[in-house]
N, C-alpha and C positions, 0 to 999 in steps of 0.2 A: 790539197786543195791548191786554188789559186792565191800568189801571192802572200806574204807574212801573215802568222796571226797577230792580228791588234788589240785584240778585246775578246774574252771569254767570259759570256754573263750565264749564271745559272738561273730559273727561272722558275714557276710554277709555286703551288703551296708547299712540295715537298721537293722543290728544285730538280724536279722531273727532266725538265726540259732542258738543254743548254743552244745557248745561240754563238754565233762565231762571227766576227768582223775581222774580214782579211783585206790587204791592199800593200801600198807600198809604202817599208817602213819608215823610209827617207820623205818622203813627200808629205806634201800638205795634204791633200783631198783624200775621201774616205775610201771605201773596199765595197765587196760583196758579202753578203749574208747567210748566213750559214747555221742550220737549224739540226738538233739532233734530239729526239723523244723516244731513245731506245739506251737511254744512260749512257750515253758516249759510247757505244759498239761500235764499230767502223760502217758497218749497214744501214746504220740510223743518219746516216749523216745526210742531209740532199739543201741543195744550194736553191737559196729563195730570190734568185733575182729573176728567173723570168714570172713567178706569181708577183712580186714588186711589179713589174713591167706591165701585165696584165691588169693590175688593179690600176694603176695611172693612166691608163689606154680605158677602160671602164670609166673613169670619172672623166675622161678628155682632159686631163693635164698631162702638157707636154714634159718629156725629156729628150734633151740635146745629145745626150750621151750615154755611155753604159752606166749602170746603178752603180751609186756610189754612196754608202752609206758610212755617216758620221760617227752616231751616236745609238745608243741603245737607253731607254729610258723605260725605266721600270714602277710600276706604280704601287705606293707603298700600301695602298688598301684595299686594293683587288689584283691579286696575284697574277689572275689571267690576261689583264690589263698592259701592254705593252706598246710604247709608240717609238716608231724607228726615226731618227732622223736623218735626212737624207740631203746633198750636197747640193742639187740647184734647187727648184722651189718647189719640191713635193716632198712631203713626208708621210707616213704609213702608220696605221693606227689596227692594233690585231685585237680582240678581245676572246680569244680562244687559243693563246699561247702559240699563235704563228702558224696556225691551219690555216686561217684565211687574212686576208689583210684588205684593209681600206685605204685607197688613197686619198690624202687632203693638202691643202696647200699649205706652206707655210705660213708663220706668222706676219702679217703684214705681205704675203704674197711675196717674199725678200725670198734671195738666193740662200741656201741652209747653213751658207760660211758666215752669212751675215749674223746668225741668230748665235749672241751670247751661250745662252743655257736655258730650258725649262725646267720649270720646278712645279712637281704636284705638290698638291695639300695634303697636310697630314690626315684628316680626317674624311675628305669630300674628294671621292674615287674620281669622280669626273673634272676636277678644276684643276687648273694650270697656271703656272704664271710663264713668261717668257719676257726675256730685256734682247733687246732685236735692236741693228744700225736703222736709224731714218731712213724713210725712203729717199731723201736728198745726198745718200749716200752714193746712189747709182750715176748718179752725174758728178761727181765730186772729182777734180782730179788728183794727183798723190799728192800735191803742196795743200791742199783745202782738204786735207781727208781728214783734219783734227776739229772740223768745222762738221762734220758730221753727227749730226744728234741722236742719240736714245731713245727707244720707245718701250713704254711696257703692256705687252697685249694678257690678257685673260680668255680663256675657252675655258666654258661651263661643260663642255661634250666632249673631254678629252683630245682637243686637237681638230675637233671636224669645223669648227668654227671660231674665227678671234674677235675680241673686240681693243682698239687700240684704248688704253687708258692716258695716254697722253692725251688723243682725242677727245676723250672724256672730262679731261680736267678744262677741257676750254681755254686754254691760253695761261690758266695757272702754271703749271712745269709746260719748260721749255724742254729739257733732257734729263732722263734719268741716269746716275752713275750705279745703283746696283740699289735690289729690291729684294725682298723676303715677305710670307706669310708673317702676321702679328697674331695668328692663334696657333697656338699649342695646347698639345695634349698633357693635362695632370696638371696646369697651372691654378694655384690658388682662384678660388671664386671671385673673390675681392681684385684681382688683377686679369680677370678671363677679358677678353677681348670679342667681340664678334666675330666671327667665322670669316667674314668679307675682309679684315682689318689687312690693312697692306703697309709694309714699314720703307721706307726705301730713304734715300740721298739721290739729292736731284739739284739741277739749275733751275728756278723758278724765273727765272728774266732770261729772255734768248737774249738780249743784249751781252748781260753777265757770261755766257756761255759762250759766245763769239768772241768776249774778249780772254777767256782759258787759253793758255799755252800747252802748259805741261805741268806736272807739279802737282801740291795741293793747291788748294782757291777758296778764299774766303768766301765767296760768295755761292758755293755750295750749301745747302743745308740738309737736315735729318727731319724727315716727313713724317706723319702719320695720316692715313687714309681710312674709315671705317666704309664707306661706299663704295668703295672702287671709283675714287676722284669726282664721283657726282656730283657733290657739295664743294665746298672751297675744304681743302685738306688743313690740318697741325703742323704748325712748322713750330717743331718741339726746341730744335738746337740750329741757332744760323752757325755756317762753317765748319757741317758736320759733314766729312767725304766719307767715310767708308764705315761700316758696322758688320760686325758676327755676334750670332747668338750662341750663346755657350753658358751651360750650368745656372739656367734659369734667369740670363742676365742678358744683356744687351753692351757690346764693348764698340765705343765709337771714335775714330779716330777724327781731330777736329784739330785745324788751323790753329798756330799757335799765337799767329798774330791778329787774331780774330778782332773785331769791333764794334763794340756796341754804336746805339742811332747815334750817340753824340761823341763817336769818335774816340772813344776811350777804348782801353784794351779790355777785353772779356777775360780773355785767361789771365788773372792773376795770381796764378798757382806756381808750380816749379817749371813747366816749360811755356812762362809765356815771352817767348823771345822774337826778335824783329825776323821777318823774312817769311816767306811762302815755303820754305824747302823742310818745314818743320812743323810737326805736329804731336799734342799731347791725347793722351786716352781719358775716355770721359766713361762712366759708366753706370746703367742704368739696374735696378731692382724690382722696377717696378713696370717693366713690359714697356718700356721707353716714355712713361709720364713725366719724368724728371732724371737729371742725369746729375754725377758729382765726380770733378775730376780724379784719376788716379792718383797715388804719389809714389814715386822712384826715389832712392836715395842716391840720387847722382844728381850736381847741377849742367846737366847734359842738355842738350836738344836732341830729338828724337826727329830720324831720319822716315822710320816707318816700324811695323812690327808684324809679329807671329801670333797668333794667337794659340795656345795648345790648350785641348781638352783632356783632362786624364782623369776620367771617373770621378774621385770627390774633393779632386784639387784642379786650381786653372794656374798655368803657366803662359808668361807672356814673355817673348822673347825681341829687344829692342835694337835696333838699328841705330846705336846712338850716334851723332853728329862730331865724331872724333876730331881733333885737330891735330894731335901727336901723328906724324908718319912714323914707322910706314902702318902704325895701327890704322888707320885713319880710311886705308884702303884693302886691309885685311878682309878675308871672307869668312865673317864673324859678328855673331849675336852676343849680347850678353841675357840670361835666365833669370828670371824674376819670379819667385813664389811668392801667391798671395796672401792676405790674412784670411778670416775666414767669410767677409765680406766683398772678397777679391777689390779692394779700393785700395789698401798698403799694402805694397811690395815688398821684400827683400831680395837681394841679392842671392842668386843659389849657385851660380854658376857663369863663370866670366867666358868668354874667346869660345864660346860653343860655333861647329864648323856650319857654316851655313851654303848655301850656293844658291841660285835664282828658284830652282825649282823645290829646295826640298829643306831640310833641317836635320841633323844629325842627333836626335835626342828620340828615346826609344820608351816606352812604358812597358813593362812587363807584363803581359796578358795574366788578370784571373787572379792578380796581387796588386793590393792598392800600394803605393809607397815606393816600390821599388824602380829604378829608370837607370837607363845605360847612356850615354851620352858622348861622343867625340870634339874633342876640342883640341885648340892648336896651342902646342907645346908655348912656354911662355918665350921661351929659348929663343923662338921665331922672330920675336921683335926686336932681338940682338943680334940678331946674324947679317952681318955684311952682305954676301949673299942672296936675301930675300930684298936687301935694299936696291941693290943693282940690279936684281932680278933673274941672278944665277940659279935660284932654288927657287922650288913652287910652295906655295903654301901646302899643297896637300902629302908634301915631306914631313913635316911637321902633328903630326895627328899621333894623338891618344886617346885610348879608352877609357872611362871614367863609369862607375856604379856608385850609388845610393841607393843605401836601405833603410832611408829615416825620411823620405817623401823630400828631397832634395835637401838639406840642414849640411850633410857630409858628403863627401864626394872621395871615394876610392879609387886604388888601382884593380882592374880584374886580377886575382891570382891565375898563374900560369899551370899549366898541366907537369906535371914531374918526369913524365914523358910523354913523346912521340907516339905517331902511328905504326912509326917503324921498331917501337919499343927503344930507341934509343932518349938517352938523359937528358934535359935542358939543365947545362949545367950554367948558364948567363946570370950573374950575380944585378940584382936587382933591376933584372928586367920583368914584363908582367907581360899579359892577353891583349892585344890590339883586334878590333873587329871591324867590319867594313857595317858604315850606317846606311840608310836608305840615298844619300849622296851619289853613293856607287850603284844603287840601281837607275836610277834615273838615266844613265848614260846607254846606248845601244848596244855597247859591249862591255856592260859594265861586273861588275863581280855582284854575290848575291849577299843580301842584306840582314843586318839581325835579323831574329822572328821570333816572335813567341806568338800564341793566341789564347784568349781568355778558358775555351775547351780544353787547354793541357797546361794549367798552372802550374807552373815550376820550370818548365822546360824550354830551355833557350837552344838556338842552334844559330850558329852565325861561321864566317869567313873569315880569315884574316893571319895572324903570325907571333910569336913569339918575339920577344925584342924589347928596342927602344922605344919605337915608335911603328905606327904603322905601315905598311908597304902595297904596293900596289904591282911589284913584280911575281906575275902569276910563278914562276917558279920557286916561289917560298911563301905562296899563300897556300893556307890547308885548312879544314874544317872541323869544328869544336863543337861541343852540346855541354850546356849544363842541366841537370835534371831537379838540383836544388834552387832556384830563382837564383843562379850567378855567384853564390857561396865557391862551389868547384867547378872545374872544367877539364872535360877532356877532348882530347885528340884524337879523333875517329877514323880520319883518313887523310892522306895528301892532297892537295890539288884544291880546285872550287869548284863544290858541289851544288846542288839545289836542293830542297827538303820539303816538305811538305808533314803536318801532322791531321789524322783522321781518326775518329772513332774515341771521341775526345781524350786524344792524347795516348790512345792505347797501340796506334800503328804509327809509324812515322817510314815516310816511303823518301828514300835519298838517290840522288842519280850524278853524272859529273855534268855539270855545267860548262854551256858552249864556250865559256872564255879559259878553259881546262881543253878544249877539244870536241870534237865529236866524241857518241858514245851509243853502243848497241844494246845497253842492260840498266838494268834499276837494282836495288838492294831494298830491303824494308826490314823493320826491327817491332818486335814485339813485346820488348820489356825496356822500352826507353833508353833503347841505344846502345845498352850491355854487347846485345848478341845481335847480329845481321845475318837473314837470311838472302839467298840469292848465289849468282847473279839470276834473274827474270830476262829472257833474254827478248829484243825485240826483233821483230820482221826485217828492219833495216836498220845501217846505223842513220845518226840523225844529230842535228844540232840544238840540242835542250835548251830551252828559253826557262822554263817554268815547271812547276805541276802546284796542281790546283786540286782542292775539295771542296766540296759545296760550304756556303760562308758560315755556317753554326759549328764545321768541322767535326759532325758528328759521325759522317760517313765511312765506311770503306772504299769508297769508290773514288780513286784519282785520276785526275785526267791532267795528261802529259802534252807540252805542247810547243814547238819548234818548228825546222825547216829541214827539210833535205840538204844534203850535204855535199860539197864537192867529188867527184872520184877519185882527183887526187890528192885529196887530206887524210884519207884512212880509207883502211878496207871496208866496203860494205856501204859506201856513199853511192847514192844513187843520179845525182846532178853533173850533167856534162858540162854546165855553163853558166856563171851567174845568172843570165836571164833564165835559165830552168829550174833554178830553184824552187821548190815547194812548200806552202805549209802544212804540216804534222799536226796531229790532235789525234792521242795515244788513251784509251781507256786503259786502267789497270785495277781490277776488284780485289783484293786480298780475300774474300770469301771464297771466288773460284778456284784460289790456287790453293786455299787451304778450308776444302769443304766442310771438312768433320768437325772444324771449330766452332763451340757451343756459344752460347750465351753467359755471361757470367753470374755465379752464385753468390749469396752473400758470404760464405765463405773465402770467395777472391776478391775479397777487400780489405784493405787498411787504413790507418788512420796516418797521417802525413803534414808535420806542419813547416813552413819554408821560417818561421820565427826562430824556432831552437830556444836558446837561452835569453833571448832578445826578441822583445815585441816590437812590432813594424808600425809605426802611428797609435799606440797607444794599446794594442790588442795583441792579444796570443791567437793565432789561427790557425784549427787543424781541419787538414780539410782530407774529404774519402777519396781514396785513389786505388786502382787495381795494382795487388800484389806484382813486382816484379816476375817472380817466380810463375804465376797464373798465364795460362795459355787459352783465351777465351777473350771475346769481345764484348766491350762497352754494352754496345746497343744503342741504336739510334737515341732511345726515349730515355736513355741515360740520365737521371738529375745525382748532379754531384753534391754532397753535403757538405756543408762549410760554418762550423762553429767558431765564434766569436767571442772571446773573454777579455773585460776589460785589464789593464797590467796597471798596476799604481808606477805613478809619473814618477820620472826620472830623469837629469839633466839630457838623455839622449832622445827625449820629446819635444824640446826646446830648440830654438834658432836664434841667433842677436834678434833684436827690434831694428824696427826702421831705424835708418841713422846711425849703425853700429855695424862693427864689423868683428869677424873673433881675431883675437892677437894672440898666436902660439904662442908668444914668448911668456905673456903674463897668465895665458890659458884662462882669458876670461874674453867676454866680449867688451868694444871700446869704444866710444863715439868717433865720428868720423870729423875730419877737420870743418866739416862744410854744415856741423849738426844743428848748430840753431837756425843757419839759413833754410835748410830743409824740413825742421819742425814748423817754422813759422810761417812758410811756404805750403803748406799741407791742409788742404781744406776740411779733411777727417779728423784731424789735431786740432785744429785753429774751432771747430765748434763743437768740439767735447765727444764726438761722435767715439772717436778710437784716444786711448788714450795708452799712454808709452807706460810701461814698468821702470822700476828705478832701479829693477837689477839690468837693464838694457837686454835683457831676453823674453823672448815668447815663445808659445808653443806652435808648433806647427801645424798652419792648418788641417782641419777635423782630425786632429788626432785626438782620441777617445782614451787616451788615460785618465784616470781616476784620482783625486786627491791632490788636483793639482796647487792648491795654496801651499802645499808642504814644500814643494820647489819653487813657486814663483810668489812669493805670499803676498802683494798685491792683486794677486788674478782669481777670479772668483773658480771655483769649482764647477761650477753650471757651465764654463764658457768652452765653446766649440774648437777648442786653439787658436793661435794666434793671441792678437793682445786684448789689452780689456774695450768692452763694450760699453756704451751707456746704460744706465738702469732699466732693468727688467722689469715691463708694467703688467700686474695683476689684474687679473679682470673678475676674480673674486668668488664666492660659490655659486651664486646663481648662475654664473656663465658655466660650471662644470658640469651642473644638473642637466640644463639644454644641451651640452654637448653631449651627455650620453645619450642623452631620450634620443637628440639627429643621429648618434652612433646607431640606435637601435633602428630607426626609422629606414635607415641609408642599407643597414645589412640588411632588412625586409627586401628591398629595392631590391638589394644585389643578389640575393635568393632567388626572388621571383622572375628577376632580368635572367641569370644566367639559364634556369629551366623553361622559359619562353624562344630562349633563343633556338637551344637546339630541339624544342619538341616538333614533331612533324605537322606540317600545315591541316591536314583531315581532325588530328587530335586539338591544333587550335579550334578551329571552328567548333568543332563538340564542345568545347568546355564553354565558346562566347554563347552559343544557342542556348544554355540555360539561364540566362539572363536576359532581363527586359532590353526589347531591342534599345531605346534611348544611352541606357546603360555598357550593351553590348558596343554600339557602334563609339561613343568615347574610351571606351577601355579596350577595345582592340587597337587604335588608333595608338594610342599611350605607349602601351606594349611595344607593337611594332616598334615605335620609335626607341624605346628602350632596347631593347635586342638589336638594332642599326648602329646603335651606340656602342653595345658589346662587340658585336662583329668586328666596325673600325678599330677598337683600342685593341683587340686579339690583335688584326692586321698588322697594326701597326707596332706593336710589341713584339713580332714575331720580324717585322722587316727590321726593327732596331736592333736586333740578335745578328742580322746576315749581313754583311758589308764585304766585300771582294775585299782580296786578300794582293799586300803590294800595288796598294791604288796608286802610289807615287806620292804618301803622306796625305792621307784623304782626311787626317783629324789637323792638319795645319790649313785655315782658311786665312786668305789675304786680307790685312787692313793696311791698303799701300800707297803708295803717290802715285807722281810719275806719270806712267804711260799706262796705268793700270785703267786709267777712264778711254782709252783708243787699243787696247790688244784686246785679241780673240780670248777670249776665255777659255776657251776649249785647247789653245794652245798651250796652257799653263796647267801641267800634271800637279805641282804642289804650289804652295803659297812663298812666295819670294817678296819683299820690297822691291817694288822697279822703280828705277829711277833715270 
């Protein structure tokens, strides 16, 4: 293939079609588009550029250069619909998985690089939102670039035509900062919004926008429109700058110095500080109708946030406005864990390593409550070499693991022997692994990896020692098959890895950072034995191994580039200019054709909890025996049994405003406890009640008999501190709920049958009824069927996300240049300054 592999996407309801985008990995532009509908086989690859060029000519749209694709946008509702973003003023849409294309104009007829993002609707297959630099940016000089407005566009035909919502607002919105769809699948009926609802942050006045320079701004606002800005929108929160939706809540960054109309400070909580360089977090639990300020146990200003959504928990990493040097300039954020309502936070781990594009914080897939993070060693802040710039912060990274939802962090236990069977004899050393921050660089090391389809299996690249090293001569590859309790060093050097067949197959090969390779290895027993080597046709620099997003297939895609002949035997490139992109398919089923699908006798039960429950639950998971050589199969459904545990102190963490004193072995108030308590709105309103024990249960901990451990906590509380009194609806409401449940169950059953009933049979059923009833009932059933289909495809897409997306779980709530930067240049969130 021409150029480096920039992106690889699986598409189709069965992920049967692959798209690859190639180009210059160091350039800012796009590249060519390739397609394969033969499960990645070599003969199945076809370059799409001529089809895209022909579609542009058919539409009378002019391209001034070669085809240059910036992004492949998949439709979450209809898997056959794909939008291809171009670098120039042309996009392409396909409704048949890339067999044919229709060329269309970009939103606002602007160049493609001026489109920040395009977001599909969750249930409407034709609806798109796009944030685009305004038309005034075409004439702007470099010095005037900051004054370019941002327009929001809407399409109801999957990008064939666009409507400018800024124009719809008729002067009521000057420039958008960011936006998102307001309607969400699965929300409570009382909270549900019309499907046209849009949430946004924006400058409402052009004068205010023109006065904006950099950083957070008091004149921005969080706004809501329920009719595509045809009528006056609702201004919900003045000074709202950036927001993100997670765990059914909206998290909004609002300036600390926000003023009410009378000139008084609006932010009278903890973060009400002067200056526009700082923000405070506000959270809505009713889809933006109202907000409450979040409480953090530090009297410091906040420069920006990372929001981290981890299944049943929400974490926030904060870039505090530290005054102490060198901590003030360190690449660190503080990690905070929320209570059950995501409003009152406690410190989980300080000094977590972050970069502009990523944060080294990893959730172990498939198991709630287990996290691994990289932290700056506290000794770095006292080292003179850091102060005078002789040492790098990366030289002080250490890896920690939490097995209780972030309450307690420990070092990773090192393996006893290396891959060369030599004993590790160092005293006090531990295992350290590279995080996603290492992967964001072109020549980065493979990051820590796990997947929800393979619970308990973790692989990573790192070293045994006092700290993490980047020296490739001392970096090796490790695996844990018990969710991080024990680790094995499986081979020397840096490797890349992937799990398929729901964890039943692991594929591994040397990564490009360790040099070219001409083979791979695979394991059918969770890394205890490795089969191979499986030879390639020629030697390559391997960058990544991918499997379809569910992790269910036994078909693996390897991609990288050809290597220089001077670097290793079997390399084919004569010069750097002749290096080509390479994509290869490896199907384990073709290597082992006699391997059958597992039977019931091939499975056993495994628990990651052993004697220690995790978040109040003893978990038992069905998995294939390591001695069974068979495939789990594409349709394998893993059984997970959860049994509540009696509460113990391991289910608790220190309450808001307290810390764990290791000398006293108890939670103790912070020096600023009274100030923190008096400035926390949730505490002052009585919504959150501090425990007299200075402890609380970890968020979403499901242990039972809570009052036996913390007497002033109700047994019904779902983790965290005490909440206000519960309200009972009475017996009549219970009867009504039962009646409603029966009705909904009946509708659900009829809807499922109607959804998958052939059209001919539907017509036969309806013809039995009188014509008026026939028509009304038919339309009603078709509507229910459409809802079921939309929900089905939404849930499928929810379970199919790309691997190594550069930290896709980390969304920006940031200030500074975030207003101006090209969103597609940001691979992961980092507060910008």
